[in-house]
C-alpha positions as CSV (number, residue, x, y, z in Angstrom):
1,M,18.8,-24.2,-34.9
2,M,16.8,-21.6,-33.1
3,D,17.6,-17.9,-33.5
4,T,17.7,-15.5,-30.6
5,Q,14.2,-14.2,-31.2
6,E,12.8,-17.7,-31.0
7,I,14.7,-18.3,-27.8
8,A,13.5,-15.1,-26.2
9,A,9.9,-16.1,-27.0
10,L,10.3,-19.3,-24.9
11,I,11.5,-17.4,-21.8
12,D,9.3,-16.3,-19.0
13,H,11.5,-13.4,-17.8
14,T,11.1,-13.6,-14.0
15,A,11.6,-11.4,-11.0
16,L,9.9,-13.0,-8.0
17,H,12.4,-12.3,-5.2
18,P,10.8,-10.9,-2.0
19,D,12.7,-7.6,-2.0
20,L,11.8,-6.7,-5.6
21,D,11.1,-2.9,-5.7
22,E,9.4,-0.7,-8.2
23,A,12.7,0.0,-9.9
24,G,13.2,-3.7,-10.3
25,V,9.8,-4.1,-12.0
26,R,10.6,-1.3,-14.4
27,R,13.9,-2.9,-15.1
28,V,12.5,-6.3,-16.1
29,C,9.8,-4.6,-18.3
30,D,12.5,-2.6,-20.0
31,E,14.5,-5.8,-20.5
32,A,11.5,-7.5,-22.1
33,R,11.4,-4.7,-24.6
34,Q,15.1,-4.8,-25.3
35,Y,15.6,-8.5,-25.6
36,G,12.3,-9.6,-27.1
37,F,10.8,-11.5,-24.1
38,V,7.1,-11.9,-24.6
39,R,6.3,-12.5,-21.0
40,V,7.4,-11.1,-17.7
41,F,6.6,-12.6,-14.3
42,V,6.3,-10.4,-11.2
43,P,4.9,-10.8,-7.7
44,P,1.1,-10.4,-7.3
45,C,1.4,-6.9,-5.8
46,R,3.4,-5.7,-8.9
47,V,1.0,-7.0,-11.6
48,R,-0.9,-3.8,-12.1
49,L,2.3,-1.7,-12.5
50,A,3.8,-4.2,-15.0
51,A,0.6,-4.3,-17.0
52,E,0.6,-0.5,-17.2
53,L,4.2,-0.3,-18.2
54,L,3.7,-2.9,-20.9
55,R,0.3,-1.7,-22.1
56,Q,1.4,-0.8,-25.6
57,M,3.8,-3.7,-25.9
58,P,3.2,-7.3,-27.2
59,V,4.4,-8.6,-23.8
60,E,2.2,-10.5,-21.4
61,V,2.3,-10.1,-17.6
62,G,2.4,-13.3,-15.5
63,S,2.3,-13.8,-11.8
64,V,2.0,-16.6,-9.1
65,V,-0.8,-18.1,-7.0
66,G,-0.2,-19.9,-3.7
67,F,3.5,-19.2,-4.1
68,P,5.9,-20.7,-3.1
69,L,4.5,-23.3,-0.8
70,G,1.2,-24.2,-2.3
71,Y,-0.8,-24.9,0.9
72,A,-3.1,-21.9,0.9
73,A,-6.8,-22.7,1.1
74,P,-8.3,-23.5,-2.4
75,E,-10.7,-20.6,-2.0
76,S,-7.8,-18.2,-1.4
77,K,-5.9,-19.5,-4.4
78,A,-9.0,-19.1,-6.7
79,A,-9.6,-15.6,-5.3
80,E,-6.0,-14.6,-5.8
81,A,-6.1,-15.8,-9.4
82,A,-9.1,-13.7,-10.2
83,V,-7.5,-10.6,-8.6
84,L,-4.4,-11.1,-10.7
85,V,-6.2,-11.5,-14.0
86,E,-8.4,-8.4,-13.2
87,A,-5.1,-6.5,-12.5
88,G,-3.7,-7.4,-16.0
89,A,-2.1,-10.9,-15.7
90,A,-2.6,-13.2,-18.6
91,D,-0.4,-16.0,-17.3
92,I,-0.9,-17.7,-13.9
93,D,1.6,-20.1,-12.3
94,M,0.0,-21.8,-9.3
95,V,1.7,-24.1,-6.8
96,I,0.1,-27.5,-6.3
97,N,-0.9,-28.6,-2.8
98,I,2.2,-30.8,-2.1
99,G,0.9,-32.0,1.2
100,W,-2.3,-33.3,-0.4
101,I,-0.1,-35.2,-2.9
102,K,1.7,-36.9,0.0
103,D,-1.7,-37.8,1.5
104,G,-2.9,-39.2,-1.8
105,R,-5.8,-36.7,-1.9
106,W,-5.9,-36.6,-5.7
107,A,-9.5,-35.5,-6.0
108,D,-8.7,-32.5,-3.8
109,V,-5.6,-31.8,-5.7
110,C,-7.6,-31.7,-9.0
111,A,-10.4,-29.6,-7.5
112,D,-7.8,-27.0,-6.3
113,I,-6.3,-26.7,-9.7
114,T,-9.7,-26.6,-11.4
115,A,-10.9,-23.8,-9.1
116,V,-7.9,-21.6,-10.1
117,C,-8.4,-22.3,-13.8
118,T,-12.1,-21.4,-13.5
119,A,-11.5,-18.3,-11.6
120,A,-8.7,-17.1,-13.8
121,R,-10.6,-17.6,-17.0
122,S,-13.9,-16.1,-15.9
123,V,-12.6,-12.5,-15.2
124,R,-11.7,-11.2,-18.6
125,T,-13.4,-13.5,-21.2
126,H,-11.8,-11.7,-24.1
127,V,-8.3,-12.6,-22.8
128,E,-6.8,-16.0,-23.2
129,V,-5.4,-16.8,-19.7
130,T,-2.8,-19.5,-19.4
131,V,-2.6,-21.6,-16.2
132,K,0.5,-23.5,-15.3
133,V,0.8,-25.7,-12.3
134,I,4.1,-26.0,-10.3
135,I,4.5,-29.5,-8.9
136,E,7.9,-28.9,-7.2
137,T,9.6,-32.0,-8.6
138,A,12.4,-31.9,-6.0
139,L,9.9,-32.9,-3.3
140,L,8.2,-35.7,-5.1
141,S,8.9,-39.3,-5.9
142,E,8.8,-40.5,-9.5
143,A,5.4,-42.0,-8.9
144,E,4.1,-38.8,-7.4
145,K,5.5,-36.7,-10.3
146,T,3.7,-38.9,-12.7
147,R,0.4,-38.8,-10.9
148,A,0.7,-35.0,-10.3
149,A,1.3,-34.4,-14.0
150,K,-1.8,-36.4,-14.8
151,A,-3.8,-34.4,-12.3
152,V,-2.7,-31.2,-13.9
153,V,-4.0,-32.4,-17.3
154,E,-7.2,-33.8,-15.8
155,A,-7.9,-30.5,-13.9
156,G,-7.9,-28.4,-17.1
157,A,-4.6,-26.4,-16.7
158,D,-2.4,-25.6,-19.7
159,Y,1.1,-26.5,-18.4
160,V,2.9,-28.5,-15.8
161,K,5.9,-26.8,-14.4
162,T,8.8,-28.3,-12.5
163,S,9.8,-25.9,-9.7
164,T,9.3,-22.7,-7.8
165,G,13.0,-22.1,-7.4
166,Y,12.6,-22.2,-3.6
167,A,13.2,-25.9,-3.0
168,D,16.6,-27.5,-2.5
169,A,16.8,-28.3,-6.2
170,G,15.2,-26.9,-9.3
171,A,14.6,-28.2,-12.8
172,V,16.6,-31.2,-14.1
173,A,16.3,-32.6,-17.6
174,A,15.3,-36.1,-16.4
175,D,12.2,-34.6,-14.7
176,V,11.3,-32.6,-17.8
177,A,11.5,-35.7,-19.9
178,L,9.4,-37.6,-17.4
179,L,6.7,-34.9,-17.5
180,R,6.7,-34.7,-21.2
181,G,6.2,-38.4,-21.5
182,V,3.3,-38.3,-19.1
183,V,1.4,-35.3,-20.6
184,G,2.1,-36.0,-24.2
185,E,3.2,-33.7,-27.0
186,S,0.3,-31.3,-27.1
187,F,0.4,-30.2,-23.5
188,G,2.7,-27.6,-22.1
189,V,5.8,-28.3,-20.0
190,K,7.7,-25.4,-18.3
191,A,11.1,-25.9,-16.8
192,S,12.0,-23.5,-14.0
193,G,14.4,-23.3,-11.1
194,G,18.1,-22.8,-11.3
195,I,18.3,-22.3,-15.1
196,K,21.1,-19.8,-15.5
197,T,22.9,-20.6,-18.7
198,A,22.1,-21.2,-22.4
199,V,23.5,-24.7,-22.0
200,Q,20.9,-25.4,-19.3
201,L,18.2,-23.9,-21.4
202,H,18.9,-26.1,-24.4
203,E,19.2,-29.1,-22.1
204,M,15.6,-28.4,-20.9
205,L,14.3,-27.8,-24.4
206,A,15.9,-31.1,-25.7
207,A,14.3,-32.9,-22.8
208,G,10.9,-31.7,-23.8
209,A,10.3,-28.3,-22.2
210,D,8.5,-25.7,-24.4
211,R,8.7,-22.8,-21.9
212,I,11.6,-21.7,-19.6
213,G,11.2,-19.7,-16.5
214,T,14.4,-17.9,-15.4
215,S,15.6,-14.8,-13.7
216,A,18.7,-15.0,-15.9
217,G,17.1,-14.2,-19.2
218,V,19.3,-11.4,-20.0
219,A,22.5,-13.4,-19.4
220,I,21.2,-16.2,-21.5
221,M,20.3,-13.9,-24.4
222,L,23.8,-12.4,-24.2
223,E,25.3,-15.8,-24.3
224,E,23.1,-16.8,-27.2
225,A,24.2,-13.7,-29.1
226,G,27.8,-14.3,-28.4
227,G,28.1,-11.4,-26.0
228,A,29.3,-13.6,-23.1
229,R,32.1,-15.2,-25.1
């Protein structure tokens, strides 16, 4: 059984809503300190502030590329990734080009991912940058999910991720299990999108996720500690 510290280490404490203000960024950084989250995710324009707030803390700053639709030009995505890492991000979640998946343009899908990985990892060579690729499972067939997960591995990313949280549906355990089966045990799988409770978190972990993205991290930690009972 995992203790609360181990659970906190699996959570990407996330605040990506469009009306997030400076006070909200400061709040999620304070919550990371209080509850033991080792990563916070904020919008691109808030990365530099979060990195400064967490400069003396063992907490990584993450942000998003091509979010939430994924159809930005590959050159734009790569440039955005480089800017974010330069600003202090060590974790990048990019959105795959879903339209290209529907077209079967798999070489272009892979090249898009590879360009982001290369750009993100070339800025601060002394920092290990993690790249995760959101495939938006709610919009894909099972065959497309399978091929997309393979593309993420082939392109050199570190994780495949289920959802942005902006589609009609988010993470479901069956999709997490499918992705885990495709990428194998040594590759990362992040479940995100609609995960609000400790029960959901443990369902995703049982299905094969090894990272959880959620804006409900505090509520989940309180539930884990018994504070919600």
